[in-house]
C-alpha positions as CSV (number, residue, x, y, z in Angstrom):
1,M,-21.2,24.5,207.1
2,T,-22.3,21.2,205.6
3,E,-20.9,20.1,202.7
4,T,-23.2,18.6,199.9
5,M,-21.8,15.3,198.5
6,F,-22.2,15.8,194.6
7,K,-24.1,11.5,193.5
8,P,-22.6,11.2,189.7
9,P,-25.7,10.7,187.6
10,S,-26.6,7.4,187.3
11,P,-25.5,5.3,183.9
12,D,-28.4,4.1,181.0
13,L,-28.2,0.5,181.2
14,S,-31.0,0.3,178.6
15,L,-31.0,0.0,174.9
16,N,-33.1,-0.9,171.9
17,I,-33.0,-3.9,170.0
18,A,-35.5,-4.6,167.1
19,G,-38.4,-1.6,168.6
20,V,-37.8,-3.9,171.8
21,R,-36.6,-1.6,174.9
22,F,-34.3,-3.6,177.3
23,K,-33.6,-2.1,181.1
24,N,-30.2,-3.4,180.3
25,P,-28.1,-6.2,178.4
26,V,-28.0,-9.4,180.4
27,I,-30.8,-11.5,179.2
28,A,-31.1,-15.1,180.4
29,A,-30.0,-18.0,177.3
30,S,-32.1,-20.4,176.1
31,G,-32.4,-23.8,177.9
32,T,-31.1,-22.1,181.4
33,F,-33.6,-20.4,182.6
34,G,-36.4,-22.5,183.2
35,C,-39.5,-20.1,182.7
36,G,-37.8,-18.0,185.6
37,T,-39.8,-18.7,188.5
38,E,-37.5,-21.3,188.9
39,Y,-35.2,-18.7,189.7
40,S,-37.3,-16.5,191.9
41,S,-36.0,-17.4,195.3
42,F,-32.6,-16.8,194.5
43,F,-33.0,-13.1,193.0
44,D,-35.1,-10.4,192.0
45,V,-36.0,-11.8,188.3
46,S,-37.1,-8.6,187.4
47,L,-33.8,-7.4,187.1
48,L,-33.3,-9.1,183.8
49,G,-33.3,-7.7,180.7
50,G,-34.5,-10.8,178.9
51,I,-35.5,-14.4,179.3
52,C,-35.0,-16.4,176.7
53,T,-37.3,-19.6,176.7
54,N,-36.5,-23.3,176.8
55,G,-36.5,-24.2,173.0
56,L,-40.4,-24.6,171.7
57,T,-41.8,-26.7,169.0
58,L,-44.9,-27.5,167.7
59,M,-45.6,-30.3,169.5
60,P,-44.0,-31.7,172.3
61,K,-40.8,-33.3,172.9
62,T,-39.2,-35.5,175.6
63,G,-36.1,-34.9,174.5
64,N,-33.2,-37.5,174.4
65,A,-32.9,-40.4,176.4
66,G,-30.3,-41.4,178.3
67,I,-27.2,-38.9,179.9
68,R,-28.4,-35.6,179.8
69,V,-25.4,-33.5,181.0
70,L,-22.0,-33.7,181.6
71,E,-19.4,-31.5,182.7
72,T,-15.9,-31.5,181.1
73,P,-12.7,-29.0,182.2
74,S,-14.2,-25.2,182.0
75,G,-17.4,-26.0,180.8
76,L,-20.8,-28.2,180.2
77,L,-21.8,-30.9,177.4
78,N,-25.2,-30.9,177.0
79,S,-27.5,-33.7,175.1
80,I,-31.3,-32.3,176.3
81,G,-32.7,-32.7,172.7
82,L,-34.9,-29.7,172.8
83,E,-37.4,-31.5,175.7
84,N,-40.7,-29.1,176.2
85,S,-44.0,-29.4,176.4
86,G,-45.1,-27.8,172.9
87,I,-45.8,-23.8,171.9
88,P,-49.8,-24.2,172.4
89,A,-48.9,-25.9,176.1
90,F,-46.6,-23.0,176.4
91,L,-49.1,-20.0,175.5
92,E,-52.0,-21.6,178.4
93,K,-49.5,-22.5,181.1
94,D,-45.9,-20.9,181.1
95,L,-46.2,-17.3,179.4
96,P,-48.6,-15.5,181.7
97,G,-46.4,-16.3,184.5
98,L,-43.4,-15.1,182.0
99,K,-45.6,-11.9,181.3
100,N,-45.2,-11.0,185.2
101,L,-42.1,-11.3,185.8
102,G,-41.4,-8.0,184.2
103,T,-38.4,-8.5,181.6
104,V,-38.7,-8.9,178.5
105,I,-39.6,-12.4,176.7
106,I,-38.2,-13.4,174.0
107,A,-39.1,-17.6,172.4
108,N,-37.2,-19.9,171.1
109,L,-38.5,-21.1,168.5
110,S,-37.3,-24.9,167.0
111,G,-38.7,-26.7,164.3
112,G,-37.6,-30.5,163.1
113,S,-39.4,-29.1,159.5
114,S,-39.6,-25.0,157.8
115,D,-43.6,-25.8,158.0
116,E,-43.1,-27.3,161.6
117,Y,-40.6,-23.5,162.2
118,V,-43.6,-21.7,160.3
119,D,-46.5,-22.9,162.0
120,G,-45.1,-22.7,165.4
121,A,-44.1,-19.0,164.2
122,V,-47.4,-18.4,163.4
123,L,-49.0,-19.2,167.2
124,L,-46.2,-16.9,168.5
125,N,-46.5,-14.3,166.3
126,E,-50.3,-13.7,167.8
127,S,-48.8,-13.8,171.2
128,P,-47.9,-11.4,173.8
129,V,-44.0,-12.5,173.9
130,D,-42.0,-9.7,173.0
131,M,-39.3,-11.5,170.1
132,I,-38.6,-14.9,168.4
133,E,-35.4,-16.1,168.8
134,L,-35.3,-18.8,165.6
135,N,-32.6,-21.5,166.8
136,I,-31.4,-22.7,163.6
137,S,-28.4,-23.8,165.2
138,C,-29.1,-26.4,168.3
139,P,-27.0,-29.5,167.5
140,N,-28.8,-31.8,169.6
141,V,-31.4,-33.8,168.0
142,K,-30.6,-35.4,165.0
143,E,-33.0,-33.7,162.5
144,G,-33.7,-30.0,161.9
145,G,-32.4,-27.5,163.7
146,M,-28.7,-28.0,162.8
147,A,-29.0,-28.8,159.3
148,F,-30.9,-25.5,158.4
149,G,-27.5,-23.7,160.6
150,L,-24.8,-25.0,158.4
151,D,-25.5,-23.5,154.6
152,P,-26.3,-19.6,153.8
153,E,-29.2,-20.5,151.3
154,T,-31.3,-23.4,153.5
155,A,-30.3,-21.0,156.3
156,A,-32.2,-17.7,154.5
157,S,-34.7,-19.8,152.8
158,L,-35.8,-20.6,156.6
159,V,-35.8,-16.8,157.7
160,M,-37.5,-16.0,154.9
161,A,-40.6,-18.8,155.4
162,V,-40.4,-17.6,159.3
163,R,-40.1,-13.9,158.1
164,R,-43.8,-13.7,156.2
165,V,-45.8,-14.5,159.1
166,C,-44.1,-13.2,161.3
167,T,-45.2,-9.3,161.0
168,N,-45.8,-8.6,164.9
169,K,-42.6,-10.1,166.6
170,P,-39.1,-9.0,165.6
171,L,-37.1,-12.0,164.6
172,M,-34.1,-12.7,165.9
173,V,-31.7,-15.9,164.1
174,K,-29.9,-18.1,166.5
175,L,-26.4,-18.7,165.0
176,S,-24.6,-21.9,165.1
177,P,-20.6,-21.9,164.9
178,N,-20.1,-25.4,163.7
179,A,-21.1,-23.8,160.0
180,P,-18.5,-24.0,157.6
181,S,-18.4,-19.7,157.6
182,V,-20.5,-18.1,160.4
183,N,-20.3,-14.7,158.3
184,A,-22.0,-16.4,155.6
185,V,-25.0,-17.7,157.0
186,A,-25.2,-14.5,159.7
187,L,-25.2,-11.9,155.9
188,A,-27.6,-14.6,154.8
189,C,-29.8,-14.7,157.2
190,V,-29.9,-10.4,157.7
191,N,-30.4,-10.4,153.7
192,A,-33.4,-13.1,154.3
193,G,-34.8,-10.1,156.9
194,A,-33.6,-11.5,160.7
195,D,-33.6,-8.4,162.3
196,A,-30.8,-9.1,165.0
197,L,-28.4,-12.2,165.4
198,S,-28.0,-14.1,168.9
199,L,-24.5,-16.3,168.9
200,V,-23.1,-18.4,169.3
201,N,-24.6,-21.8,170.6
202,T,-22.7,-24.8,171.4
203,F,-20.3,-26.5,170.0
204,K,-19.9,-29.9,168.5
205,G,-18.8,-32.4,171.1
206,M,-18.1,-35.8,172.8
207,A,-17.4,-38.0,175.2
208,I,-15.9,-41.6,175.7
209,D,-16.9,-44.2,179.0
210,I,-13.5,-45.4,179.2
211,A,-15.3,-48.2,181.4
212,G,-17.9,-49.5,179.4
213,R,-15.8,-48.5,176.1
214,K,-18.9,-46.9,174.4
215,P,-20.6,-42.4,174.1
216,V,-21.3,-41.2,176.9
217,F,-24.8,-39.9,174.8
218,E,-26.4,-42.2,173.6
219,N,-26.8,-39.3,170.2
220,I,-22.6,-39.7,170.3
221,T,-22.4,-35.8,169.8
222,A,-23.8,-33.2,172.3
223,G,-23.5,-29.3,172.8
224,L,-20.7,-27.9,174.8
225,S,-20.8,-24.5,176.4
226,G,-18.8,-22.9,179.9
227,P,-16.1,-21.2,180.0
228,A,-13.8,-23.1,177.8
229,I,-15.4,-21.8,174.8
230,K,-15.2,-18.5,175.1
231,P,-12.0,-16.9,173.4
232,I,-13.7,-19.0,170.5
233,S,-17.0,-17.1,170.7
234,L,-15.4,-13.9,171.0
235,R,-13.2,-13.9,167.9
236,I,-16.5,-14.8,165.6
237,I,-18.4,-11.9,167.2
238,W,-15.3,-9.5,166.3
239,E,-15.6,-10.8,162.7
240,L,-19.2,-11.0,162.2
241,Y,-19.1,-7.3,163.5
242,D,-17.1,-6.6,160.4
243,A,-18.4,-8.5,158.1
244,L,-22.0,-6.8,158.4
245,K,-20.0,-3.3,158.8
246,N,-18.3,-4.2,155.8
247,S,-21.6,-5.5,153.7
248,S,-24.2,-2.4,155.5
249,L,-25.9,-5.2,156.7
250,L,-25.5,-4.4,160.3
251,V,-27.6,-5.6,163.3
252,P,-28.1,-5.8,166.9
253,I,-25.8,-8.7,167.6
254,I,-26.2,-10.4,171.3
255,G,-23.3,-12.4,172.0
256,I,-23.0,-16.0,174.1
257,G,-20.5,-18.3,175.0
258,G,-19.1,-18.8,178.0
259,I,-19.8,-15.6,180.0
260,S,-19.7,-15.7,183.9
261,C,-18.7,-12.4,185.0
262,T,-18.6,-8.6,184.5
263,E,-14.9,-9.1,182.5
264,D,-15.8,-11.8,180.2
265,A,-19.9,-9.4,179.5
266,L,-17.8,-6.2,179.3
267,E,-15.4,-7.8,176.9
268,Y,-18.6,-9.1,174.4
269,L,-20.0,-5.3,174.7
270,M,-16.1,-3.9,173.8
271,A,-16.2,-6.7,170.5
272,G,-19.0,-5.4,169.1
273,A,-22.1,-7.4,170.8
274,C,-25.5,-5.1,172.0
275,A,-26.4,-7.3,174.5
276,V,-25.6,-10.6,176.2
277,Q,-27.3,-14.0,177.2
278,I,-25.6,-15.7,180.2
279,G,-26.5,-19.9,180.5
280,S,-24.4,-22.7,182.1
281,A,-22.9,-20.2,184.5
282,T,-26.1,-19.9,186.0
283,F,-26.0,-23.4,187.1
284,V,-22.4,-22.2,189.1
285,N,-23.9,-19.8,190.6
286,P,-27.6,-18.3,190.8
287,H,-26.9,-15.2,190.9
288,T,-24.3,-14.9,188.1
289,M,-26.8,-11.9,186.0
290,P,-27.8,-9.6,188.6
291,D,-24.0,-9.6,189.7
292,I,-22.8,-8.7,186.1
293,I,-25.7,-6.4,185.8
294,D,-24.0,-4.6,189.1
295,G,-21.0,-5.2,188.2
296,I,-21.6,-3.2,184.3
297,K,-23.4,0.1,186.0
298,K,-20.2,-0.5,188.1
299,Y,-17.5,0.0,185.6
300,M,-19.8,2.8,183.3
301,I,-20.0,4.5,187.2
302,D,-16.0,4.1,187.4
303,L,-14.8,5.1,183.7
304,K,-17.7,8.4,183.7
305,L,-19.3,6.2,180.5
306,S,-23.6,7.5,180.2
307,N,-24.8,4.5,178.3
308,L,-24.0,0.9,176.9
309,K,-22.6,2.4,173.3
310,S,-19.5,3.9,175.4
311,I,-18.2,0.8,176.5
312,S,-17.6,-1.0,172.8
313,I,-14.4,-0.3,171.4
314,R,-16.0,-0.9,167.7
315,E,-16.5,2.8,166.7
């Protein structure tokens, strides 16, 4: 008699963030994945839970001059400066291709003034994007984004202004680790109407050209990402989860910072994040994200976990 082999049920990697269904918790981070089609020759992009677009501003931006990227020990400094073609051009030229990729599309919205953010949100609110990620934390421009993300009152004012016009799309706010109190800014943003939070953006850093005896970057400072920031980012996620839960303001948290393997992603999911965004690691290994998706699935099968919530150790 032939013995029938028992095949355990496949674990459910899907999740819901502010009404949007993701097939799994692995999302390409803003500024690291282009328009998605660039990576289609490496793997099936539809495997991803979602894609965050490059930082979008109302009008086109040429970005920063000079050196833009510098490798550091266990990390990467970048000073891109939000180079993009502007939201109208994105909606006309890039978004149709993105929507054909078979995954959730999150528009990362940046700006140099509250009015610019609001005008951009109006356009994105009427577009086919699935969600808006309000970037109040970019440390690569001299004005605008970073200033909004440092102070709770200023951050709340911007979120409220965008929330008023963002009626059709869930609003996720991307937070800076450079704020004196990340938790205070986060709580202010949720009170102002944020449906979810993503963090952390890059840490403010710099490098000096000792031969030229001057800073490497024309803007002096740049944003540090990569494995070097993971232990700090993970700690921030852990503490934020507690702060939100204790204030009865717990919204979905998307963890970002130095994730390069399955173990890293699992740490974030255990610390309180419901999903993760992956950026710098993709530059090193384009297959990082699908490998992590497979790794999470294997971990759940090995431990007989039926859904993503079973991974968390916070509840």
